[in-house]
N, C-alpha and C positions, 0 to 999 in steps of 0.2 A: 134349254130356255122357259119353254111351255111345260115341262115338270117342275120346273124349280118355282115360276109364281104361280104354278099350281100350289104348291106347298105351302108357299108362303101367304094363298090366300083361304088353306086350310087352318091356318095357324091365327092362334088369338090374334086379333090387332097388335095387343099390347105390346105382346113376345115380340110381334113383329118389328115393332118401333123401335122396343131395346136393342135389337139384333144389329138394324140398323145403324144406330145410335153406337153399338158395341164397333161393327165394320167401320166405319169413318174413325172412332177414336183410335183401332190400331193401324189403319193408314196413317193418323197425323202421327202416333209414335212411332213406326216403322221409317217415314219423313224425317222424323227429325234426328232418328238412330241416323241413317244414310249422310244426313248432314254433319250429324257429329264426328263421322269415320272420314270423308272428305277432308272434312277440316282437320282431324290428325297427322292424316295422310299427307296434309301440305303442311303442316308444324313441324313432324318429323320428316319429311323431305330432305334429300342429300343437297348439301346448300352448295357441297365444292364442285359441281357440274360446272363447265365452261357456259359460258350465255350461250354460245352457238348451236348447242348441242341439248339445252332444255327444251321441253314441250317435246312436240311431233315432230320436229323437224323442217326446216324452210323450204323453201318453193325454188325452183330453178332459175328465176327470173333474180331471186336475191341474192343467190350465191354468183352467178355472172358478175352482176354490178360490183358485188366484192372483191370477185377475181378482176374487175376492168379499175376498178381505183386504185389496188393493190399495185397492176401496172401500170399505170402511169403517175401516180405517184402526186408530189406536188406540181406546181403550174411549171415553176423553173425545171424540171424535168422531164416536163411533157414536149416538149420540143424535141430534144436528142432521142427519146423512146421512139415517137413516130415517126424521126425521121430514119432509125433502123429497122422498122417494122414497116416500112412503106417500100423496103429491097427485099424483103424475103423473097418474092415472084412466086413463079408455081411451081418452080421446081422446088423452093420449100414451102409450099404448102403439099404438094407428095410426098415429102418427106412427114411432115406434120400427118400426114393423111397414113401414112406407115405404121405409125405408132397406135394410131387408133384401132387399125387392121388386126396389129399384131392382138393387143387385147382380145378382138373378135373372136379370132383364129385360134387362141388357146384354148378356146370352150368347144372346139369341135371333139368328135370322135378320134379314139385315140390315132387308128390307123388312116385318118386321111388325115389328121396331121404330123404323120412319120412322112408322108408320100410327100405335104404341102415344105413341108422345111427342107427335106432330102431335093430337092428341086431349088429353092429361095436359095439355100445354100452352095449347092453346086453351080449354080449361073453367076452369082455373086462372082465366086472364087475363080472361075475363069474369067469373066471378065474383066476382073482387075490383076490379075496374069499377062493377060493379053496386053491391056492398058499401059503397064508402064513395067513390059519387056522381063517378067519374072516367070522361066519357063519352069513346067512342073510343082509348081508351087501350093501348100494349103496356107489355109486363113483365119486366122482367130479375130474376133470382133469384140471390141472392150470399148467401153464408157470412158474410164483414165487412161489417156495416151502412156502413162507412162506402168499401166499394167501388163500391156506384153513383154516389155523388155524384161518383166518379171516372173512373167511364165518361160520366155524361153531361158532363162539362168536357171529356172528351176529343169528344165529339158536338158541344158548341157549337164547339170550335176546328177542327174539321173542318169544319163549316158557315160561320162566319164567316169563315174563312179558306180561299180556295176553291186555291189552289196548298202548303196546308198536305202534302198527303199526296206532292208530287213536291220540292219545296224542301225539307219538313220545317221545320226549327227556323228558318231563314233568315229565313223569310217573319216570324218573331215578334219578329225584330231590327228593323225598321223601327217596328213596330207592337205597342209592349207590352200583349199581356193583361194586363187587372185583374180581379179575384175581388173581389167586398162579402162582406163575414161580419160580422154581429154581433160585438160585444165582449163579450155573454152566451152565447156559441155555446158546444160543448163543446172543454175545452181540449187543443191540439194539431193540432185540426181544419183548422186553415190550411197550417202545418208540414209534415202529412203531404201535402195536394192536392200541394203547391208540388215534394215531395220523389218522389212518384210521375209526377206531370207533367215534373218536369226543368226546373222553372221558377224563375227565383231569389224570394225574398221579397219582393220590391220590388213585385210582383204579387199581393200580397195587401194588401187594404185592411181596417182593422178598422173597423168602423162605431161610436163610442159611442152610449150609450143616452139616454133622455131624462135632464136633471137639470132643469127648469122645470115643463113638462108631462107628463101624463099617467104609467104605470105606469114605475118605475124600471129594468126589466128589458124595452122594449121600444126597437126600435133609434128612433132619430131622424131622422125622414121628412127634416125641412127639412135639416138637416147631412148626409144621404146624396144628398140634389139638390145642394147646391153641393160637395160631392167630386167627384160625376161628372162636374160642370163642368169644373171642374179638370183630371181626369184628360185631358178631351178637348181643353181648350187645350194642354195639355202633347205631346199629341201618341201620346195611349195609348187603349186601345180599350175599354171598360167592356164585358167579357162575359157575366159572371154574377152574381148575387145570392144569396145563400144565407139563408132566412128562417126562422124559428123558430115553430111552431104549440105550443108548450109548450118552455122555453126549459130547457136540463139541466138546470138551479140551483131556480129558483122556479116552471117552470112556465106564463108568461105567454107569451100569444100577440099576434107584431107584427102590424101594421097592415097584414094582408095586401092589401085592396082599393087600399087606395092606394100601395103597395108595386109591384102588378101594373099601377096606371097608369102609374108612376114607371118601369116595364123598357117598358113600352109602348113611352114615349116615346121612350127613349134604346135601344131594340133590344138589348134586355140578356135570358138566358133568367132564369126564377125558378123555384128547387128549394126546395120546403118540406119539413121534418122535424121531429119532435117527437110526444109521448105525444101530445097534444091530437088527433090526428090519428085517434084510435082512435074518438073520438065522432063521426064522421062517419056510423058505421052505426047510430045513433040514430033515433028518429023525431024527435025536435027537434033542430036545432042553430042554434046560434046566429050571426047575422048575420057575424060579423068571421069566424067560421073557417069559415064555408060559402065566403069567396071562396079559399078553398083549393084548392077544386075546378077553379077556373080558371088553378091556375099550371100550369107549363109541365113538374112534374116533381117527384114525390115519397117519399119512400122510407117505408116501413110496417113495423113488426117486430112479425107477428102472435105470434111465439113468446112471447114477454113476456105481451101484451095477453092470449092467450086460455088459457097455460099450455101451449103444445106445445114438448116439446123438441126440440132440433136440428132445429127447421124454419129455412128460410132466409129472411133479411130480400128483401122487394118492393119494386125501386123502378119505380111509376108512370111513364111520361114519354109524351109527344104528339111524333110523328116521319114525315111521309109517305115520305121518302126512305129504302128500309132498306137502301140502301149507304153511308148514313152510320152506321145505323145497325152494320153490320157491321164499318165501317172504326173504329167506338170499340170495338166488344167487347161492345155490348148482344147482340147472336144470335151464335151459335157453330153449328158444323157438330159438335162433338163429342156422339157422342149420350151419355156419361155426365154432363158439361155438362147438358145438357137435363131429366137426369130429376131434376136436385134439385129440381121442382116435386112432384115423385111424392109424398113424406109430409102436403104442405101440402093436395096434391088428394085424398087421405085422408081426413085430421083436417077438412077443409070439409064435405064431406060427411056425416062422422059427428055432426058440431057441429050442419048444418044452419043456416039463418039465426037461428031463437028463442036457439037456444043461443049462438050468437056475440054476441047482442043481450045474451042476460040475462049473460053474464061482462061485457064491457062497461060496461054500466045498473049491474052490481052493485058495482064497483068506486067508479062514478062518485057511488051512496048513500052506500059507506063514508066516500067523504070528506066529505061535507055531514054525516054526522052528526058526527065529531069536528071538524070546523067550529063547528059549532052548540055544542057542548060547551066547544069551547074559547074562544068568548064570555062565558061564564059561570067564568072564571075569573082571578084575578087575579095580577097581574104576572105575563104571558103575554099576548105582541103577536105575530099573526097576520101574512102578508102573501098575501095571495092576487088575482089580479085580477075573480074575479066572482064573489062571496060566493054563487051560486045555479048556477052549474054551474063551478067549477074543479075539476077533477079531483087537481091535485096542492096540498097543504096545507103550510107551511110554517109554521114557527112558533120564539120562542125566547123563553127567559127573560130578562123584562128589570125592573130595582130599580123602574121608572116605573109607579106603580098605573094600568090602565089605563082606569076609570072614572071620570076626573075629568073636570071641565067643559070642553067640548072647547073652547070661546072661551078660557076662562083657557091651555088646553094647547097653543090657537095662537098665542096671547100668550108662551108662554112657551120653547115649543120653540128658537128661536135661542139664547136664555139656556141652554139646557140644554144645548145644542151647545157651547155655548163651552165651561163649566164643565166638561164630561164629558170626564178626561184622556185620556191615551194609556194610563194606566195601567189606570183603570176600563175602556175598552175590550178590552183585554189582559186583563182578570180576567174579564167576562162572557161574551169568547168562550171563554177556559177551562171557565168553570160550563155555557155550553151545552154544548161539547164532553161534558163528563163525563155530562149530561142523556142526551144522545144516544146516549151507549153504555150507559148504566146501562137506559133502557129499551127500546133493543134487545135487551139479554140478560134483562131480566127478561120481556118481551113478544117473543119470535121471530117469531112469527104475524103481527105489524105490520106487518115490514119497513120498520118507520124506518130512517133514515141519517142522516148527519151533512154537512152541506153549507156551502161555504164561498159566501158573498154577497157581494160587491163592496160593497155601502154596508151593509148589515144587518150583516156580518159572520159568525161562525158561527151555523149556524140549523140544526133538526131538520126533515126532508123526510117527510113521509108522501104517497108515491107509488102507491096500488094498483094502478092501470091495470100497472104496472112488475113487480109484486111480489104481488096477493093471488090472481091464477091458480095461480101457482107455491106460495105459501106456504099456499093456503087459506086465507085471513082471511076474516072472519066479522067478526057486529056484535058477538058477545060479546068480542071482540078488542080491536075500540075500545075498549068499554066499560072495560076491564080496562086498557087502555094510559092511557084518561081518569082511573079509581083510582088509578095507579100515579104519576101525573104528579104531582097530589093531595099525595101521599105525600110525594115529593120538595122539591113548592116550598117547604115551612116548612123544610126540612130548607137548601135553598139560601140564604132571606132568613136563619137563623139564622148560617149559616157566615160568611156576606157581613157583617153586624154584628158580629160578634164577632172578624173576625178584625184590627181594631186595637186591639181592647182587649188580644188577645191578644200582638199585636208590640209593645203599649207596655208590657204586663208584662213581657215576656221582654226591653224594651230596661232596664230598672230593676231586674232578678233578675243579681245579681252570678255570674257564672262560665256566663251562657248566650250565646246568640250569635243574633240574628234573621238570616234568610237570605233574602231577597227573590227571591221567584221567582213569577212570574206566571203562568207556564204550569202551575202545581199548582192541582189543584182540591181544596182543602181549607182548612181552617184556619190551617196556614202553615208552616213549613220552621224548624226551629233547629237548634243545634250544640253540643255542652258544651264549652267551653273547656279546655283542658289547662293549667295552670301551670306547665310545664316549666324550665329553668333557661335555655334559650336556645341551650345552646353546641353541641348538635347536632342541627340539623333532621331530619334524616332519621329518629332515635330517635323526636325530637318527634312526627312524624308518625305513626309506627307506633304509638307510645302514642295519640295521639289517635285514631286509628281504632278501637285494640284498646276504647278508653273508649265512643266512639258507637254500637258493634256490640254491646259490652256492655249498655250503657243500652238502647238498642232491643230485647233480648230482655227486660229485666227488663220494660220498661215493656209489651211484650206479654201479660207474664204476670199484670201486675192484672187483676182482676174490672170491666171497663169495657166501655163501647160503643163506643170510640173506636178508630178503626185506627190503628196505628204501622207506616211504612215505609219502606224505602232510598230510594223515591220510585221516578221512571219508569226504565225498564233502559237508555235511551238518553235522554243529555241533561241530566241531572239533578248536584245539585251532589254530593262525593264528602265522606263522615263527615259524614251529618247525618239527622235523625230528620224524617219527613214524617208530620204528623198528616192524616187526611181531614177527611171533612164530621161536623158535629158539631148537635148540638139546641140550642133556645133553653134549656133549664135546665143548659145547661153552665157549671160553675164555672173559668174561666178563673184566677184567683188559686190556687186551691189543684192544678190540673194544674200550672202553672207551678211552683209550688212541690213538688208532687212530682217533678216532671221534676228542678229542681235539685240536689234534696236525696237523690237517687237516684244521679245525677251523681257528688254530690260521695262518697257510701259507695262507691261504685266505685272513685273516684279517688283515696282513703285506704286502701282494701283493698287499691289497685295500687303505692302508694308504701310499705305496709307490708311487702306481697312482696317487693317491689325491696330495701327495703332490709335485710329478715332475709335478703335470696339474699347481698347484697354482705358483710354479716356472717358468714353461712357461709363465703363465700370466702375472707375475711383469716383465721376460725378456720382452715381450713386451710392455708392456707399457713403460720400460727405452729407449728400441729401438727407440721407437716413440718420447720419447722427446730428444733424443741424434739426432734422423736425423732431428728432427726441429731445435736442435742446431748448427747441421753442417753446414744445409740449411742457417741460421743467419749468420754465421760465412763465409760462402763462399759468400754472399752477400755484406760482409763486405769489403773482399778480392778485388772481383772485382770490385765494385764501382758503384754508379747510373745510369752512363751512359751507364754501359753496360748491363745494365735492358732493355733501350729505344730498342723495336725491330729494327729498319732501323739503328739507331746509333749502336745499339750494334754491329751487324753482320760487318759494315765498321770497326770499332774499332777494333773489335776481328782479322780483314782481317792485316788490318796494324800492331797491337801491340798484337797477340794472347797470350793467358794467361793461364799459365801453372799451373794445380791443379793436386797436389798428392791425387792418388785415396786413399778415408778412410773410407774402409768398416768395418763392427761389425758382426762378428761370435756370435752365442750362443752356451754356453759350457753347455749341459747335465746336466752333469754329476757335474760341480763344482756350474753349476746354475748361471751365470756369461756373461756378455757380454765381449767380449776381440776383441782387434784390428786384423786387416786382413793386417798388413805392414808386420809383419813374413811371412806370405801366398805369397805375392807379391814378396816380398824380395828372398823367397826359391825356388817359384814355387812350393812348396810340402804341403797338405793340413794336419796339424798339429792334432795326435788323439788323445793329453788330456791325461786325466789321466785316468787309469783303473776303470769303473765301478764298484760300489759294486753288491758282487753276491745276488743273488736272492734266497731268503729266501726258504728253503728247509726244508724238515720235516724230523729228523734223527731216525723217526719210522723203518728203513729195518730190515725185520727179514727174514733169510733165511729158503727157504720150499722145502719139499722134490717137486718133478715133480706132478705133478696132483694133488696137493693138495693145497683145498681152505684158505681162509686168516682165523683169529678168530677161530682156534681147536684147543684145549686143549692139544689135542693129539701129536701136530706138538711141542710143549714144551718138553715133553718126549724123543722124538724124538732127538733134538737136543741136549738134554741134553746127550743122548747115544753117541751122537757122537762125543762131546767136550770131554765126559769119554775117549771115547776108543782113540781120537787123544793125548792126554793127558798121558794118560797108556803108548799109544806106544812110545812119546818122552822119559818116562823115561826110557824105555827098552832103547833106543838106546843110553843114556847119559849113562846107566850103562856100556852096553858093551863099550861104546869110554872110562870109564876109566881107564881100564886095559892097552889099546896102551899111554896112555896121561901117566900112573905110569911108564911105562918102559919106555918112549922118556923122562920122567924127571930122571930117575938113568941114562941114559946117558949121558945128560947135565952135572951132576954133575963133571963125571971124565973126563973133556973136557976144554981145557984153553980158553981164551977170546978170540983170533983171531980166534979159529977154530969154536966156538960157531958163531962169527957173520960169518964165511964163511956158516957153515951149515943153518942158519938162512937166506941166502941169496938166497940158492939154493933150499932151502924150499919154499922159497917165491915166487919164478920163477916156480917152479914145482904147488904151490899151485895156481898162478895165471893163470894157462895153463890149470888146472885141474877146475877150476871155470869158464873157457871161454868155455871149452868142456860141460858143465853140464848144461850152462844157451843157450848154442847154441841149444842145443838138448831138444826137444819141449815132448818127449815123456815121460813117469813115470820111473825113475831108481829106481833100486832092492836097496836091504837093506844094500847091502855094499857098493853101489856108494854113500851113503846116511850116509854112516859110513866114509869114505874116506874121502869126503868134509867136515865133521865136524872136524876130526881131522886136516885137512889143516887148517882151520878155527882157528883153536884151537893153533896150532904150530904158524901161523900169526901173 
């Protein structure tokens, strides 16, 4: 700096000043160039970059706030989400911690990572095999619960087709493999396996369930044996059998012992899956389920059983050749895939054996408690495999009384099945669908859902092994479920019994149409028929929609316990009114009469408005014609000269033209144009004729305070009040007969002038008493009422 200053001091001051000015000018030019470059970068920057990625990124707080908003969503969904989140528990936190640790452990050096993964896999596999009584097994951890069965199928293909690794699918062409599934298996499972394995759908064989003996949800073993023999005779290779230890719908278990013997006979692989496998961890296991421990492979879904979020499913299998397992994808060399077991490894240690058994046992006890309560309910039928140890309870509402004589029931079963029509089955399924949705909505902690079974139809399922750990279901939730069910059964019965009466009443009523909709859970569906001229269909359809929409609005405003709606969002009839569930005290005739009267009132008002609109339109046209005619007459009266601008002004100044005002008024009541001369003459606006009264309905019915419309009990109470009032009047008239008789005897002995005098005096007294009676608003006593009636009779 000192040397540069010395140099500047040695230079001529003028040159130094010029140098400084040059430096400042260059700096300004460089700054301007830099601004131009920055503007060009902004101008030519990519506009397709999403908003959250633009700039230098966002802070952690903003990102977490975004995640929180996405998790909670709308305010309506916030309660259900918080309900699920509050039941995660500490064991769930351990599972979530496992996912974070897996990401952190994956960055360790290779040797440490290998040792840690080996320890985690060996420990978890050993623990699961001991817990679920599956000795000498290996484990495959997967996210999709169907992926384990898919890998097992590849393992069996590699083991049964020795040249499959070299020749591929050419080996399968000569001897087509066959995979057997139960008809009660998960929907779409067979198609998924064929798509992933690259096999035709002909390689999948669905085995029907029992029809004569045993549970209707168990695989028919005898029929399976015949199917296998037929496939072998046709040159196919029976490969694998998928059995159920708890079917997805009803929770029934196949005859695993007999199926295992059949698989050993034909050298087939036996794979078992289902929710009942969870009970293998309990101290006591039924013999039918204990046979699952002898199968070749099984799939466990521990996440739903134990309430562990985001833990993988596990497929336990027995295979001595590790090369086949590697070829099938059951083992992997990728460290990240091996770390899938870490969340489960942490959670199992946290819960311990007692914690695992306690959760599974708690779910089984909830099922038993519900089953015991359902046995005491009328019109409820259950479908369980074993009443002593079934972890899944399936029930449905049925009109048949369950507590009738079993012998009589057995003899009448076939007759009932024949008489039960398809419509009745459809209606029963619809009502059970509504019942399941109501129970799930009112008691969300119960975890009930609706299932479709092949023979039973629509049913309600309670499977606490799949839901209780996540939802935190307790004994009081089951009790609330039973109480809610007791409240819904009378509503279902009343609605079913009144549906036919409602249909007949609507068909007898003019102006209403009954719409048959078997998928609507309620009293029925009606439509108000618009009586149009039939000339314009589009206009008639619009008017029909308008009337029924207004009818729905009017009915919804009534003080009643009924629900009126437009029906389901999809698949419902148009321009209809849907009536929901009802109680036994519903007065169907009053309801139909009210609907018909309300519809007629809306139609009459609509016609009145339409006629008034037409009258106004014609009146406007007529007014325009008369105004045009009046202008022409005025031109003729004034003359042609008065229409010239300058000449007309001068002429009007010398000779003003007096024209009488001729206005017009439109009478809405009469629908005609009238002159305003009378208005200008009298200086008063005429009122015209009295408009017709607005049509109203005469369906008013007296109700007690606090009581709703359409209640049958109101009719009896009205009858009681009317009867009591009539009887009270009769008593008063009987009491009045005695003074009437005495006055008549006295009148017979008097003369005509005396009669007239007495009548005048009595009339004056009667008028005075009547005025006093009318002026007094407080209720009179019985003697006062008798006195008034005597005076009126004498007058």
